[in-house]
C-alpha positions in Angstrom: -20.3 26.7 23.4 -17.4 29.1 23.4 -16.6 28.1 19.8 -20.2 28.8 18.7 -20.0 32.2 20.5 -16.8 33.0 18.7 -18.3 32.2 15.3 -21.5 34.2 15.9 -19.9 37.4 17.3 -16.3 37.0 16.0 -16.9 37.0 12.3 -15.9 40.2 10.6 -19.1 40.2 8.6 -21.2 40.4 11.8 -19.1 43.1 13.2 -19.5 45.1 10.0 -23.2 44.5 10.0 -23.6 45.8 13.6 -21.5 48.8 12.8 -23.5 49.5 9.7 -26.7 49.5 11.7 -25.2 51.8 14.2 -24.2 54.3 11.5 -27.6 54.2 9.9 -29.2 55.2 13.1 -27.0 58.3 13.3 -27.5 59.5 9.7 -29.9 62.5 9.6 -32.9 62.3 7.2 -32.3 64.0 3.9 -35.0 66.6 3.3 -34.2 67.9 -0.3 -36.9 67.1 -2.8 -36.8 66.8 -6.6 -39.9 68.4 -8.2 -40.9 67.1 -11.6 -42.2 70.3 -13.2 -45.8 69.8 -14.4 -45.8 66.3 -12.9 -47.0 63.9 -15.8 -47.6 66.9 -18.2 -43.9 67.9 -17.9 -42.7 71.3 -19.3 -45.2 71.9 -22.2 -47.5 74.5 -23.5 -51.2 74.7 -22.3 -50.3 73.7 -18.8 -51.1 76.2 -16.0 -47.9 76.1 -13.9 -49.3 78.7 -11.5 -51.9 76.1 -10.5 -49.3 73.3 -10.4 -47.1 75.3 -8.0 -49.9 76.8 -5.9 -50.0 74.2 -3.1 -46.4 73.3 -3.1 -43.7 74.5 -0.7 -40.2 74.8 -2.2 -37.3 74.8 0.2 -33.6 75.4 0.1 -31.7 72.5 -1.6 -34.8 71.3 -3.4 -34.4 71.2 -7.2 -36.7 71.5 -10.2 -36.5 68.9 -13.0 -37.7 70.2 -16.4 -38.6 67.5 -19.0 -39.5 68.9 -22.5 -39.0 68.6 -26.3 -35.3 69.7 -26.6 -35.8 70.7 -30.3 -38.4 73.4 -29.6 -38.4 74.5 -26.0 -35.9 75.7 -23.4 -35.7 76.7 -19.7 -34.7 80.4 -19.0 -34.5 82.0 -15.6 -35.6 85.6 -15.9 -36.5 88.5 -13.6 -40.1 89.2 -12.5 -40.8 91.8 -15.3 -39.6 89.5 -18.0 -41.6 86.7 -16.5 -44.8 88.8 -16.5 -44.2 90.0 -20.1 -42.7 86.8 -21.6 -39.4 88.5 -22.5 -36.8 85.9 -23.2 -33.9 88.2 -24.2 -31.1 88.5 -21.7 -32.1 85.8 -19.2 -30.5 85.7 -15.7 -29.6 82.1 -16.5 -30.2 79.7 -19.4 -30.7 76.3 -17.8 -31.1 74.6 -21.2 -28.5 71.8 -21.6 -29.8 70.5 -25.0 -31.0 67.1 -23.6 -34.5 68.2 -22.7 -34.0 67.2 -19.1 -32.7 70.1 -17.1 -32.1 70.3 -13.4 -32.3 73.6 -11.6 -31.0 73.7 -8.0 -33.0 76.0 -5.6 -30.2 77.0 -3.3 -31.1 80.6 -2.4 -34.1 81.8 -0.5 -35.9 84.0 -3.1 -38.4 84.1 -5.9 -37.4 82.2 -9.1 -39.0 83.0 -12.5 -38.8 80.6 -15.4 -40.1 80.8 -19.0 -39.6 79.1 -22.2 -38.6 81.2 -25.2 -39.6 80.9 -28.8 -43.1 82.1 -28.0 -44.0 79.2 -25.8 -44.2 81.5 -22.7 -47.4 82.9 -24.3 -48.8 79.4 -24.3 -48.4 79.1 -20.6 -44.8 77.9 -20.3 -43.9 80.0 -17.3 -43.3 79.1 -13.7 -42.8 81.2 -10.6 -41.7 79.6 -7.3 -40.8 81.1 -4.0 -38.0 79.2 -2.2 -38.0 79.4 1.6 -36.0 78.1 4.5 -36.9 74.7 5.8 -39.2 75.2 8.8 -37.8 74.1 12.2 -38.8 70.7 13.5 -41.9 70.7 15.7 -41.2 71.2 19.4 -41.5 68.1 21.5 -44.5 67.7 23.7 -43.8 68.5 27.4 -42.7 65.4 29.3 -45.2 63.7 31.6 -44.3 62.3 35.0 -42.7 58.9 34.5 -41.9 59.5 30.8 -38.4 58.6 29.7 -36.0 61.5 30.0 -33.7 62.8 27.3 -30.8 61.0 28.9 -32.6 57.6 28.6 -33.6 58.4 25.0 -30.0 59.1 24.2 -29.1 55.8 25.9 -31.5 54.0 23.6 -29.8 55.4 20.5 -26.4 54.6 21.9 -27.3 50.9 22.5 -26.5 49.7 19.0 -23.1 51.5 19.1 -22.3 50.0 22.5 -23.3 46.6 21.1 -21.2 47.0 18.0 -18.1 48.0 20.1 -18.7 45.0 22.4 -19.0 42.6 19.4 -15.8 44.0 17.9 -14.0 43.7 21.3 -15.3 40.1 21.6 -14.1 39.3 18.2 -10.6 40.7 19.0 -10.4 38.8 22.3 -11.5 35.4 20.9 -9.5 35.7 17.7 -6.2 35.0 19.5 
């Protein structure tokens, strides 16, 4: 019996498995989102990007992914006036890499304005997005009588860690 117990809990693979699960429970959820501009229509003329962006919320650390014909179009970040008037000269930033697949990180809370030069802006290739801070998580509902307290919830999260440490200790003791 002791030999079976040693094989089950004493193997390095099992210890690593338990530790891996414990770490996964502690890793926060990643909230950044990749937005494919225009969805299936991509970055092309005759698409209303104002309508595309209307119901979307863009947050810090999200990023825009522009896919387009690299031989004709580009992705230029401009100011509001140049956005409204489709002026491509002197952009704030030229995001065009030449591959037709450009990524723009949204890492500052502000309005971003993008156009495509070469006259494509007049065909609708312009996008304005407002980047905001991620909203705070919703507040927890008030605790009811008899509901688990914060300390017991913390104990539930710590159980895998305690189990992993116990398994590692057991493996150390029985490996001698």
